[in-house]
N, C-alpha and C positions, 0 to 999 in steps of 0.2 A: 404642493409642488414636490415635483419630481429630484429625488438627487442622479444628478447622472455623471457619472463616471469616465473617465479614460486615462489611457496610459499615462505615463509622465515617467520623462527623462532630462531634461532639463530646466521648464516651467510647466507650471499647474496646467492642465489641458492640454500639453501640444500633443497629445497620442502618438509620441513616440517609442518606436518599438526593435525590438533587435530578433533577426530570425535567422536561424542555421539549418541547412537543410545540405543534402548530396544530390547531384546532377549527373547522368552517366553520359559527361563529356569531356574532354582534353583539359587542365588546365591551361588557360591562355584567355584572349582580349574577347573572342567568343563564347565563349564560357561563362566569363562575367556579364557578357550583354543579356546572354541569356537567362542568371539570374536576375539580372534587372530586370528584366523584362516579364519573367513569369513573377515575380514579387507586383510588379504593377499591375500585371492582371488579375492578380488575389483584390484588389481594390483599395492599394497604398499607393502613397503620393512620397516626393522625396525620397526615393528609392536609391542606396549609395552602397554598392559592394564594397565591404571593407578589408573582407578578407576572402585569399581561395588558394586550396592547398591542394595541391593532389592527393592524391589517393591512390591513385592507378594511373598507367596510361590512358585510360577510358574513364574514371572516374574523379568529381574534382569536388571538394568540400566548402561551403561558401559561408558566407556572415555578411547578410545584410542589415545596416540599419534603413529604417523608413518608419513614416507615420501613418496615421487612419485619424480618419473624421469620426469615425464612430466611437457611442457609449452607450452604457448600459444604465438600467434605474437599481442602484443599489438595495433601493429600499423592497423591493423585488424580488431579490437574492437568498435562496433558502442554500444552507449548509450542507456538508455528506451528512455531518453529526450534531451538535448540540457544543458550542463552543463553551457556554456558562459551567456547565461539568468539568471543573478541572479537576486532572488525574491528583491521585494519593503521592506523598514520596513512598519509598521502599518502605523506613519506619514506621509510616501514617501506617500503612497495607498490614504490614506484621499487626499492628496491635489493632488494628479492628477486627484482622480475623482472631486475635487473642481473646479479644472482646464479640463479638460478635459472632462466629464459629465456634468458636472453642477445641478446637483440633486443625493441621495441618491442609490443608486446599492441597489436591491431585491434581497435577495440570502436567496430560501427555500431547505431544505435541511430533510433526514428522513434516519432511518433504515428500509427498505424495507420487504417485506414480512414477510414468520413464523422468523425472526431472530431476536432474541431479544435483541441481547449487544447493547450498547449507546456507548460504549467508543470512537468508532471511532469517529461518529458524534459530538459528546459530546464535544472532543479535538479538533473539528475544528470551532465549531459552541458556545461554550459556550461562555460567558465572561473570567470565569478565562483560558480556555485554558487549555496547557499543555505545562510543562518544561520551564517554563518561559516564552514560548510564547503565547500569547492571542488570545482571539477566537474571531469570526465576530462579538459577540455581543456587545464588547470592541467599533470597530470601528466606530467612530463617522458619517460616512460618508454610512454606511453601513446596512443596514435592515434584521434585519436577522430573518429566522424564523424554531424555529430546531421540528419537529413535533415528536423528539423520535423514539422508535422501533415500531416494527411489523406495519408497516402503508404498506396497502397494495397500490400498484405503483398506484391504479386509483384516490383513496382517494388525492396522492401524485401530481399528475397531475391535479386534481381537485383543492386545494388549490393553484397553483403553478399560474394558471389560474386568481380566486380570486383575490390574492394579486400583479397583474403581477409583477412576478417575471423576473427577467432578467436571472437566473443562479437559476440551482436543483442541490444540492449534494446527490447523494445515495449510502451511506453507505452497503458495506457489511462483514461481519466477517465470519460467518458460512461458510465454504466451502463442509462441508460431499460431496458428489456424485455431483462435481459440481453444489450444489444450489445456487449459485453466480451467476454462469454463464444464469442459467434458471431464476432467481429472472432479472438481470440486461439486458436477453436479450427481458423477456417479454415488461421492463420498455420502454424499446425503440419502439417496435411493436406496443405498446398502444400510444405512441405519431405519431407515421406517419400515424396507422387507423385512428386517427382524426385528422392531416393536422396542428401538432403542433410541430413537430420537430425542424422545422427554428425557433421556435417562441422564445425555450430556449440556453442557454451554459449547456452543459450536461456532469455533471461533475460527475464519479465513485469514490469511495474510499474503502479501505478497505487494513487489511495489507498482502493478496496474491491478489492484483488490482495493475497491474502495465500499464503505458500507453501505449503502445504496447497491452494489453489486451483489454483494452478499446477500443482503436481504432476499431479496430477489431469487438467490439461488436456496434459501432456504434453511441459511447459517443464521445463528444471534448477531454477530457482529461482521466487521471486517475492518482489518487495520494496514495499511498503506503506507507509503512515504512519510518519513519526519512523525513517525511517532516509535515507541518503547515501552520497555516491557514492565515499567510502571504505570504505561497506559491500559496494554490487556490485563493486567491483574486487577487494577480498579475495577474496568468492566464485567471481570468476574466476579469476585469478590460483594461487590452492588448488587449485580445481578443474582446472588449464592443467596442474599440476606431480605430481597426486595419481597414485600407482601402480595 
């Protein structure tokens, strides 16, 4: 028996959803009707424009409530990673490294290419971390090197070699015209060309990065939205001690 699930709004299986988008139209009744018709054309019903705000004279942001009859079989869904493997806490990771590795783990990270955003790499690396989750610099048994943003891939590789890194973190925030794909691909190609791919645990990160995408590009793992330093550190130390 299939387990069909649908969006939940007010009652179970009512299919209610909230959509938000911008249209290149002035704010007004015509624009609201255009937004309603567009959502209806997407296959939704009970479409209601509940918010419209001008972004300029020619662009409007809309929020629309609607409902769908569609559902999916929950039993056929596979996640991006194994949710059963829970991440360790900072204290547990430090204890794990002391017991299983016996020395500090060296992690080097940067936002590479022309991407100038450090928010992602800082959230993972910096001592203060993000959202009450300390970064790798706070970990007693991790030696963390944050090179910041706009770091050429080759420079990151050279730095990792010079400091005997165990893992390299490559952060990508900008995704216009697939720039993150090009930069991440170049990083792996440079490692392979220099015979260094097997030397490091390579991790990609960013708001549009998934574990499946990272693996496809040749990385050991990918971490996107909703992940913290302990998730990355747990993966690194478990991979280092995997038989």
